[in-house]
N, C-alpha and C positions, 0 to 999 in steps of 0.2 A: 410454423405454421404457415399453409398454402391454404385458399382458396378464391373463390369468384368473388364477385364487388358489383354491390348496384349502389350509385350514388342517393337512390330514395330511398328511406325510413324502411321498416319494414311493415307499418301501419298503412303508408301508401303501396309497398306492394301487394298487399292483400286486399285493399280496392282493387286495385286492377285485376285481381283474380275473380273475386267475386261478381265483376263488370262484366269475367269472360273472357278475355283475354290471356296471354300469355303474356308470362314476365320478357320476353323475349333475349336478348344479346346480355351479359353484363353489362358494366362501363370498365373493366379490367379485372386485374390478378392479382392480392394483396401476399406479400410475405414476410410472416410475423409482424403484421397489422399495418405495413410499409407499401409504398406506389415503388415504380417501376424504377431503376436505373438509367440513366438517360441515353438508352446503347441506339436508338434513332431518334432524329432530332424531330424528324416529320410528325412521328407515334408518340412520344412522350416529352412533354413541354418542361421546360425549364422551371427548378426548383422544389422539383418533388421529394422526401425524405424518402430515404432506400436503407433496404436493410445492408451491415459488413459483417461479414464474417468472418473475423481474426482467429488465424493462425500461424504455424509454427511449422518449418519444414523438417522434413524426417519422421514424421509423428502419425500417428494414428487416431482419429475421433471418431463417436458414434456421433451421429445424427439421427434424430428420430423426428420424421416427416408426417404429419397428419394433413389429410384435406379435411378444411373446417367449412369449405366453402358454402352453397345454397343447393349447384344444383348441375357443376359444370366436373366433368371428370378428368382431371390433370397430368402430365407429363410431367416426369421431374429429373433433371440430369444437372450437372456439373463438368462445364469446358474442358476437358483434357484428363479428366480423371473418371474415374471407375469408380461401384459403388455395389460394395459387397453388404449382399442382403443376407441380416440374422437373423431377424424375428417380424412376426407381424400381429399384432394385438394381445400379447402376450404367451405366444407360442415362438419356441425356437422353429429357426426353419433351415433345410440346406444351405450352406454358404454356395452362396451362387455371385458372378460379377454381371454387373449391368452396366451399361450406357449410360440405362434412362429408362425409369420407371410410370407405368402408368397406374395410379390412384385416383383413385375413384372417392366420390362424397361419404365421408365419416371411415373411410380407411388409415391406417398408420401402418408405417413401416418405419424398420431401426438399419443403416447401412453403419459398415464401419470406410471412414475413409480415409486413405493414406494421402499423407501432403508428400508426393515422392517427385512435384514439377519442379521445374529450373526458376519458377517467379520472374520470366521475363517482364510480366507484365500483371496486374489482379486475372482473376479470372467468372466467368459470367456463373451465375444460380439461377437456372429458368424453372418454372413452371408455364404449361402454354398448353393452349384449348386441345381435346382430345373428340374424337369418333362428333368431330362437324369440321362442316370444311377450314381450315385453318388459314384458307386466303379471305375469308370473309370475316373471318373472328379473328386478323392479325393483331388489334388493340387487346386482345384477351387471353394476353401474356404479362409475366410477372416476371422479374427480373430482381436479383441480386446481386452482389460482388462477395468472393471469398478472395481473401487478400494477405496473402504471406507475410511475416515478419520483415523479411529480405524483397520485397515485391519493387519493382524496378519501373512502374507504371499502373497509370490505368488500365481497366479493359478499354479496348476499342473492338471496331469491326463488327461484324455479322455475327446472330448467337448459333452456337451451335446446333446445328438443324434434329427438329423430333423425328420421329416414324415419319416415312412417306410410302404410306400405305393407307390412303385414302379410299382408294378401290380396290383395297386386301383387307376382307375383315378379320381373314385368323391371323394376321399377324398380333393381336393383341391380345386378343382370346388362348395364342398359345404361347404367350409371354405369362399368362394369368395362369395354364395350367403348370405352367414350370413352376412353381411357390408349391413348396412340399416343406413338411415336418423334416429335422435334423434323422440322425441316426438311432433309425426306430428302434436300436436294440441300449442305447447310453440309458444311464438313469436321471436324466433331466425331466426338472417338472412339465408335464402335458395331462392334456383328461385321461380320467380312467371311469369310463362309460362301463358300470355294472363290473364292476373288477377285472375288467378286461382293456387289454391294449389294440386287440385285435376287433376294432370296429366294425371289419366288413365282417365279422362270422357271427355277429350280434342279432336277433330277431327281429326284423321291423314290425312293431306292432301298429303302427295308425300311419299310413298315406294320404300327402295334403298335395294336391297339385293346383295349384294359386297363379291364376293368370291376372297379369292387369291388361287393361287394353287405354288406347287413348281415348284423354275423355270425353265426358259425355254430359247433354242436358238433359237433367230428372228432378221434374218438376218446376220446369222454367230457372234453374241453376248450372250451372258447370259444374262437373263434380268429377273427381276418379274412382275408378271401383279398384276392390279385388275379387274374382271371381262372381264379378256383377252387384255387388253388394259395395256401394258409399257410405265408409261410416261413419256415425252421427255421436258427437262427444255427448255424454252426461254429466249432469248436474250434479247428479253422485256417484262419489268414486264407485267404482264397480268393486272393489277390495271391502272399503266398508258395506255396500250393500251384501255381500256375500255376510259379513259378521253380523249384523243386525237383521239378518233374515227380511231383507227387502224385495219383494219379486217385482218383478217386469223392468226393471232397470237394465236387464240386455239378455239376448236370447241364447241357448250353446247350442247352437245349430246351424254355424258358418259351414257350409259346402265343400265336403273333400272334393270336386271338382266344380268348373264353372257352370254358372246358371245356365242353364238355353233361355228361360225368358227372357223380356226386359227389364234391366237394371234398375236397381230401388237403392233407396238411403234406409239404411239400418241401424244397429245395435249388436251385430250376430257374430261372436266370438267362438273359439274351438276348443272344445273338452277335451285334452287333454289328458292321458293316461299316467298318473303317480309312478315313476319307476319305469315308464315306457320307453321304447327309441321309434322318435318319430321320423318320416322322409319326408322331406318340404319339397319341392320342383317347384322356383318361382321358372313363370313361363310371361317373357316381357314380349306383349304385342306390340307394341307400341315402335316409335320412333328412335324416340332418347336411352339413352342405357341407363339403367335404376338401379341402387342399392338397396340391400336391405339387414334388417339391423333386429336383432331379436333380444329385447331387455334380459337378463340375469340369466342367460345363457352364450356359450360359446357353441360351436356347431361344427361339424367338419364339414371341408367343403370338398365332396369327393366327383362331382362332374360338370360340365359345360360343354354346350353344342349349338350350333344353331341349328334352327326350323322348330316344327314341333316334337314336343316331348311323345318317347309313345313307351311299352312296356317292354321292347326291345333296346333302349336306351340303357338302361341298366347291365346293360353289357361291356359298356363303353366307364362304366364307374370306376375309380381309383380307389379300392379295398386294402391300402395299406399304409401308405403317405402321405396321405388328402391330409392338408394342413388344417389346423381348428382355428375359426377365428371369429368374429361376432359382428363381422361385415362384409357383405360377398356382392359383388358386381353380376349385373344379368344385362348381357349386350340386347342393343333391339333386333328384334328378329329369332332371339334364341332363350337358351332355357340352362337353368345353372340347378343342380342338385344338393342338397346337404342333409346330414343324419346328425338328429341331437338327441340327446339323451337327457329326459324329465326328470332330474333328480332335483329341482330346485326349485320351491311350492311357494306359491302365488300367483300372481293372476298380472299378465307378463304382454307388454306391448311388440306387435312384430308388424313393423313397418318399414316404408321405404324412406329413405333419406335422402331424397330430392323433397326439399321441404315445402315447392308448389305441388307437386305431386302428393304430398302428405297434408297439407293446408285441405286439398279438395276431398280426401276421405280417402288417400289409398291405404290403410291400414286394420288391423287387427286386434285381439288377443287371444295368446293362448292361456287357457285356466287349470291350474297343475294342482290338485287335491290330495292328499295324505289323508285315504279312508281310514286306518285305523286309530282308532281312538286309544293312543296308550300314553302314558306319563313323561317320555320324550320327546318332545316338544322339534318338529322339525321346519318351526318357522317361526322367529321374534315375534313378541307378545305387542300390540298395539303401543306405540309412543304417548302420553298424558300430555303433551303437546299438539296433535292430528288435530286438524282442523275439519271440523264437519259443516257439510252443506246437503243441496237438495235438499232428498226426503228426510235425513239427517240434521238438518241447521237447529232446528229446535233443542236440540242435545249440544249445543255450542256451549262453551265455560266462556263468562267474560273474559278474556285479557288482557293482563296491567298495560296500560299504557309505557307505566315510569319506570316497568323494571327494568326492560333494556338500560335505557338513558340512565338511571341509577345505577346499574352495575358498571356503564362506560365511565361513568364520575369516577366511581372508586377507583377504577382500573386509571382514570385519568391522574386523579391525586397521589396514588402511587409513586408515578411517574414524572411530577413535578416533585416531590419528596425526594425522591432518589438522586435527579438531578441537584437538586439544592445542597444533599449531600455532598454530591460529588464538586460544586462550583466550591466550597468550603472547605474540600483539600485543598483544591487546586492551590486556591487561596493561603491555606495555612504552608502549602509546600514553596509557596514566591516569597510568603516573607518567611519561613524558618528552612533554608536551604540543606 
C-alpha cells in the first residue's frame, strides 16, 4: 500500500477545507504504513521505521500495489528491476514490462517481479509524487527496501529516477493508454456486457459528459462541482428513500452536459437505464489530476486525450481491448471516456477519489432500477440490521447494546476453556512422558 500522508488528522484537514483553504503539499508518502528509508540524511530524519520486503534470489513474486492516499498520483518503481504488469482491479492485462508505473489515487495493479539481480546490495523501492513539480515536492517520496536473502549490504546512493517529463504531458497518458486487456480470444474471466465481449459494437443508450472545474464559492462556502452541481449529502439514505417512497430526498435530473448558469448545491443524481450501455466522459478542467470510481461496477476505459472532448473524439476510442477497471485517472486539462453496462440494480456512488474534492461535493449517484415486476429478484432484500435515519428515523428498532458483548464474552469463554484443556494436556505429557 502506497499513499500520501498528512500529519494532521482528518478532522483538522476537513476544517481547513471548510475554511476555504487547499490541503497543500502532503508531509510525505508511506509504504505499507511506514515512513521512508533514510536514503538522504537531509530530507529524512534518523530513526524512522521503514518497510523491508524480503525475497529469495531466482524466484518470481507477485506484488499487488494500491494507491490508498488522499490526492497524490504516485510513480512506483524498484531499483534495477522490471515490473511485469499482469492485472489491474480484477482484470487480466496484456503482460507488459515497465521500469516504473504511475498509480493514481484509488488504483491498484499486480506485477510479477523476477528476483534476478546479483544482490550486491539491497534495492530501493520508491513511490514518488507525479504530475507536480518534483523539485518542490522532493519530500513527498516514499522509500522501502527490497532485500535479497544473500544481500551484501544496505541500499545507498541516489534513488532510481522517475519519469523526467515535467514539460512533456504525453508520457504519462501514453503509458496509461498502453494498459490493455490480455488476449481477448482466451477463456479467462472478464466482464460480459449484454452477452458480448465486443463492447465496441454495443449500442450506447445514454451519454453523460461530466465536467469538473476548480473549486468555487457557493453561498459563501468553498465547493467542488460536477457539471456545475455540488452534491449535498442527505440525512436519509437514497436507497431507503426509494424503498419507502419518500419524496424530495433527491432529484433525477443530473444534467447530461455541463450547466451554463451559476454553480449550485444540489442532490441531483443520474437516472440510469437498467441493462443500458452508458458512455461517460470525464472532462477535467482543473489543474490537478483526478481519478473517478463508480461503486458496484467496472467500466471499459476506451479513450483519453488532452483538450476538450467533442463528438469527433469517439474516432480515437479503443473499441477492442480497452481494459475493464473501476477507477480511472483524468489528467488536468484532459478528458477520459468509459463505457459501462448498467446490469447491477441499485443506487451507486460516482465520485472523485481525490478526498479533498470529494469532501467538497464532487460526486453524484447513478440510480439503476429493474422496471420488471417479476418473482425473480435482481436485488438483495434490505438486511434486518439496517439503520434508519433522516425521514425514516421513527422506524429504527431499539438496538441491544449487550448482544455483541455477550457474543464476545461467549467466544472468549470458549477460547479460555480450550486453552485450559491444552495446558492440562501439556502437564499430562510432562508427568507421563
